[in-house]
C-alpha positions as CSV (number, residue, x, y, z in Angstrom):
1,X,114.1,125.0,168.2
2,X,111.3,124.4,166.0
3,X,110.6,120.9,164.0
4,X,112.0,122.1,160.6
5,X,115.2,123.0,161.9
6,X,115.6,120.0,163.6
7,X,114.9,117.5,160.7
8,X,117.3,119.8,158.5
9,X,119.8,119.5,161.7
10,X,119.5,115.4,161.4
11,X,119.8,115.2,157.9
12,X,123.1,117.2,158.0
13,X,124.9,115.1,161.3
14,X,123.4,111.9,159.1
15,X,124.9,112.8,156.1
16,X,128.4,113.7,157.7
17,X,128.7,110.3,159.3
18,X,127.6,108.1,156.2
19,X,131.0,110.2,154.4
20,X,132.9,109.7,157.0
21,X,132.6,106.0,156.7
22,X,135.5,103.6,155.2
23,X,134.6,101.6,152.3
24,X,134.4,98.3,152.6
25,X,135.7,95.9,149.9
26,X,134.4,92.6,149.7
27,X,135.9,90.0,148.6
28,X,134.3,87.2,146.6
29,X,135.5,83.5,147.3
30,X,135.4,81.1,144.2
31,X,135.0,83.8,141.3
32,X,137.1,82.2,139.1
33,X,137.6,82.2,135.9
34,X,135.1,79.4,134.0
35,X,136.7,76.1,132.8
36,X,137.0,75.0,129.4
37,X,134.5,72.5,130.0
38,X,131.8,75.3,130.4
39,X,132.8,76.8,127.1
40,X,129.5,76.3,124.6
41,X,129.7,74.4,121.5
42,X,129.1,77.7,119.3
43,X,132.0,79.0,120.7
44,X,134.1,75.7,119.9
45,X,132.6,75.5,116.3
46,X,133.3,79.7,115.6
47,X,136.9,79.2,117.3
48,X,137.7,76.2,114.6
49,X,135.9,78.1,111.8
50,X,138.4,81.3,112.6
51,X,141.3,79.0,112.5
52,X,140.2,78.3,108.8
53,X,139.7,81.6,107.5
54,X,142.8,82.9,109.3
55,X,144.9,80.5,108.6
56,X,143.7,79.0,105.4
57,X,141.8,81.6,103.3
58,X,138.5,79.9,103.8
59,X,135.5,78.5,106.4
60,X,135.7,75.1,107.2
61,X,133.2,72.6,105.8
62,X,130.8,71.3,107.9
63,X,132.8,67.5,108.2
64,X,136.2,69.6,109.3
65,X,134.1,71.6,111.7
66,X,132.6,68.9,113.5
67,X,135.9,66.3,113.2
68,X,137.8,69.5,114.7
69,X,135.4,70.5,117.6
70,X,135.3,66.4,118.5
71,X,139.1,66.8,119.1
72,X,138.8,69.9,121.1
73,X,136.2,68.6,123.4
74,X,138.4,65.5,123.6
75,X,141.2,67.3,124.9
76,X,139.4,69.5,126.8
77,X,140.2,72.7,125.0
78,X,143.6,72.5,126.3
79,X,146.8,74.4,125.0
80,X,148.5,71.0,123.4
81,X,145.2,70.1,121.6
82,X,144.9,73.9,120.1
83,X,148.7,73.4,118.9
84,X,148.3,70.1,117.1
85,X,145.2,71.4,115.2
86,X,147.0,74.7,114.0
87,X,149.6,72.6,112.9
88,X,148.1,70.4,110.9
89,X,146.3,73.5,109.7
90,X,149.9,74.4,108.8
91,X,151.9,71.2,107.9
92,X,149.4,68.6,106.7
93,X,150.3,67.4,103.1
94,X,147.6,65.0,102.6
95,X,145.5,66.0,99.3
96,X,142.0,67.7,100.4
97,X,139.8,68.2,97.4
98,X,139.9,72.1,96.5
99,X,142.9,72.9,98.6
100,X,145.6,70.3,96.9
101,X,146.6,70.0,100.9
102,X,146.2,72.0,104.3
103,X,150.0,73.1,103.7
104,X,149.5,74.1,100.2
105,X,146.7,76.5,101.4
106,X,148.6,77.9,103.8
107,X,151.6,78.8,102.3
108,X,149.7,80.4,99.3
109,X,147.7,82.5,101.8
110,X,151.1,83.8,103.6
111,X,152.1,84.5,99.8
112,X,148.8,86.5,98.8
113,X,149.2,88.4,101.8
114,X,153.1,89.2,101.0
115,X,151.8,90.4,97.7
116,X,148.4,92.5,99.2
117,X,151.3,94.1,101.7
118,X,154.2,94.8,99.6
119,X,153.0,94.8,96.0
120,X,149.7,96.2,96.1
121,X,147.6,92.5,95.9
122,X,149.7,92.2,92.0
123,X,148.3,89.3,90.4
124,X,150.7,86.3,89.2
125,X,149.4,86.6,85.9
126,X,150.8,90.5,85.6
127,X,154.3,89.3,87.0
128,X,154.0,86.1,84.7
129,X,153.6,88.6,81.8
130,X,156.8,90.8,82.6
131,X,158.6,88.0,82.9
132,X,157.9,86.8,79.9
133,X,158.5,90.2,78.3
134,X,161.6,90.4,79.3
135,X,161.9,86.5,78.4
136,X,161.3,88.0,74.8
137,X,164.3,90.9,75.1
138,X,166.6,88.1,76.2
139,X,165.8,86.8,72.5
140,X,166.2,90.0,71.0
141,X,169.0,91.3,72.7
142,X,171.1,88.0,72.0
143,X,169.9,88.1,68.3
144,X,171.2,91.7,67.8
145,X,175.1,91.1,69.8
146,X,173.9,93.6,72.7
147,X,175.4,91.5,75.8
148,X,174.7,94.2,78.3
149,X,170.6,94.7,77.3
150,X,170.6,90.9,77.6
151,X,171.8,90.9,81.0
152,X,170.1,93.7,82.3
153,X,167.1,91.6,81.1
154,X,168.1,88.5,82.6
155,X,168.4,90.3,86.0
156,X,165.8,92.2,86.1
157,X,163.5,88.7,84.9
158,X,165.3,86.8,87.9
159,X,163.5,89.2,90.6
160,X,160.2,88.5,88.9
161,X,161.0,84.6,88.9
162,X,162.0,84.6,92.0
163,X,158.7,86.2,93.8
164,X,156.0,83.6,91.5
165,X,158.7,81.0,92.9
166,X,158.6,82.0,96.8
167,X,155.2,80.5,97.4
168,X,156.6,76.8,96.3
169,X,159.7,77.4,98.0
170,X,158.3,78.5,101.1
171,X,155.9,75.8,100.9
172,X,158.8,73.6,100.3
173,X,160.4,74.6,103.4
174,X,163.6,76.0,100.6
175,X,163.0,79.8,101.9
176,X,161.9,81.1,104.8
177,X,159.1,83.6,105.4
178,X,161.5,86.6,105.8
179,X,163.2,85.6,102.5
180,X,159.5,85.6,101.0
181,X,159.5,89.7,102.1
182,X,163.0,89.9,101.0
183,X,161.9,88.9,97.2
184,X,158.3,91.3,97.6
185,X,161.1,94.1,98.0
186,X,163.3,93.4,95.7
187,X,161.6,93.8,92.3
188,X,160.2,96.3,89.4
189,X,156.6,96.0,90.6
190,X,157.9,97.3,94.3
191,X,160.2,99.7,92.6
192,X,157.2,101.2,90.0
193,X,154.8,101.6,93.6
194,X,158.2,103.2,95.3
195,X,159.8,105.1,92.6
196,X,163.1,106.4,93.7
197,X,165.2,105.8,95.8
198,X,163.8,108.4,98.7
199,X,160.2,106.9,98.2
200,X,162.1,103.6,98.0
201,X,163.6,103.9,101.4
202,X,160.7,105.3,102.8
203,X,158.5,102.7,101.7
204,X,160.9,99.4,102.9
205,X,160.9,101.1,106.5
206,X,157.3,101.7,106.9
207,X,156.5,98.0,105.1
208,X,159.0,96.0,107.2
209,X,159.4,98.0,110.5
210,X,155.9,100.0,110.8
211,X,157.7,103.2,110.8
212,X,159.8,105.9,109.2
213,X,163.7,105.9,109.2
214,X,165.2,108.4,111.4
215,X,167.4,110.7,109.4
216,X,170.4,108.8,110.3
217,X,169.3,105.6,109.0
218,X,167.5,107.4,106.4
219,X,170.8,108.9,105.5
220,X,172.6,105.8,105.1
221,X,170.1,104.0,103.6
222,X,170.2,106.7,100.9
223,X,173.6,106.3,99.9
224,X,173.2,102.6,99.5
225,X,170.5,102.4,96.9
226,X,171.4,105.7,95.4
227,X,174.8,105.4,95.0
228,X,176.1,101.9,96.0
229,X,178.4,103.3,98.6
230,X,178.7,100.8,101.2
231,X,177.3,101.9,105.1
232,X,176.8,100.3,108.2
233,X,173.2,99.4,108.9
234,X,171.6,96.6,110.9
235,X,174.6,95.9,112.1
236,X,176.7,95.0,109.0
237,X,178.1,96.7,106.6
238,X,176.0,97.1,103.4
239,X,176.8,98.6,100.0
240,X,174.0,97.7,97.2
241,X,170.3,97.2,97.1
242,X,170.4,93.4,96.7
243,X,172.3,93.4,100.7
244,X,169.7,95.8,101.4
245,X,166.7,94.2,100.8
246,X,168.4,91.0,102.6
247,X,169.9,93.3,105.9
248,X,165.9,94.9,106.4
249,X,164.6,91.5,106.5
250,X,166.8,89.8,108.4
251,X,167.5,92.4,111.1
252,X,166.2,91.8,115.0
253,X,164.0,94.5,113.9
254,X,162.2,92.5,111.1
255,X,161.2,90.1,113.6
256,X,159.5,92.3,116.4
257,X,157.7,94.5,113.6
258,X,156.5,91.2,111.9
259,X,154.8,90.0,115.6
260,X,153.3,93.6,115.9
261,X,151.6,93.2,112.8
262,X,150.1,89.7,112.9
263,X,149.2,90.2,116.5
264,X,147.3,93.0,115.3
265,X,145.7,91.3,111.7
266,X,144.3,88.4,114.5
267,X,143.8,89.9,118.0
268,X,142.8,93.5,116.2
269,X,144.6,95.1,119.0
270,X,147.9,96.1,119.5
271,X,150.1,93.2,121.8
272,X,151.9,94.9,125.2
273,X,155.0,94.1,126.2
274,X,154.1,90.9,128.4
275,X,153.4,89.1,125.5
276,X,156.3,90.1,122.8
277,X,159.3,89.4,124.1
278,X,158.5,85.7,125.0
279,X,157.4,85.1,121.4
280,X,159.9,87.4,120.0
281,X,163.1,85.6,122.0
282,X,161.3,82.0,120.0
283,X,161.0,84.1,116.8
284,X,164.7,85.1,117.0
285,X,165.8,81.9,117.5
286,X,163.9,79.5,115.3
287,X,162.9,82.1,112.3
288,X,159.5,80.0,112.3
289,X,156.5,82.1,111.3
290,X,154.5,79.5,111.6
291,X,155.4,78.9,115.6
292,X,155.4,82.5,115.6
293,X,151.6,82.4,114.6
294,X,150.6,79.6,116.7
295,X,151.2,81.3,119.7
296,X,148.8,83.8,119.2
297,X,146.2,81.5,117.4
298,X,146.1,79.0,120.2
299,X,145.6,81.6,122.7
300,X,142.5,82.4,125.0
301,X,142.1,85.4,123.7
302,X,142.1,84.8,120.2
303,X,140.3,81.4,121.2
304,X,137.7,83.7,123.0
305,X,137.0,81.3,125.5
């Protein structure tokens, strides 16, 4: 056997030996996630600033950023400290220049987000003008002795006024978040955007549940909206548009869809079932959007710690 053949044979045997050797799993001890004490100051500052933007719709001032970074450091970035800070931004009613209060800024942001989602960002001035025009129509109808037109205008005006007042009512806890969403569905602007019963039914399911209705849901909803025919839907009997808007925003599917929507807005990815169901269980019980949001806002994933 010449030298060339011997080298080729040796390389072939070596290849077989290496390819048949089992891969060894290397386990590294002490490979623990970093401690919160090792989180850099810039990361903590970014977290505070992100909270202000997502909760209040603006960046933190230098004073606010320093104050909350110090509080987080003193609390060693633990969840209780984060929870306390987010609660402050959601509920604190002390006067703040520019905001009136954190509570006012927070509820206004929720209100504006709702208008953006459901009413294509309609301005309060536009809504108020529509309400004012109906107020004038009421006076004209009274002078003409047209009671039918008068009560029709009163009814339409009521729904615009509920939208405008929902921010204040929500800030004072007179209504819940799902009621604010209900008012966003039940007014002339939403009707104009989603003209006709066919479009209205599809739009409400898409806006509230994030999906289109199945055929049975659509048929029952259409009968309610188009003909005021009582139907069993959302685990109750519903017979008109007012009841439909109240029912769809208080159904269990509303609360799950809201968690999914807000999680995606804040984290920028879909929530998985493991994270979803504990939050959903609480949200179905307390109906508090503040508590639901806080679960997301204090998480390590949101904070990026």
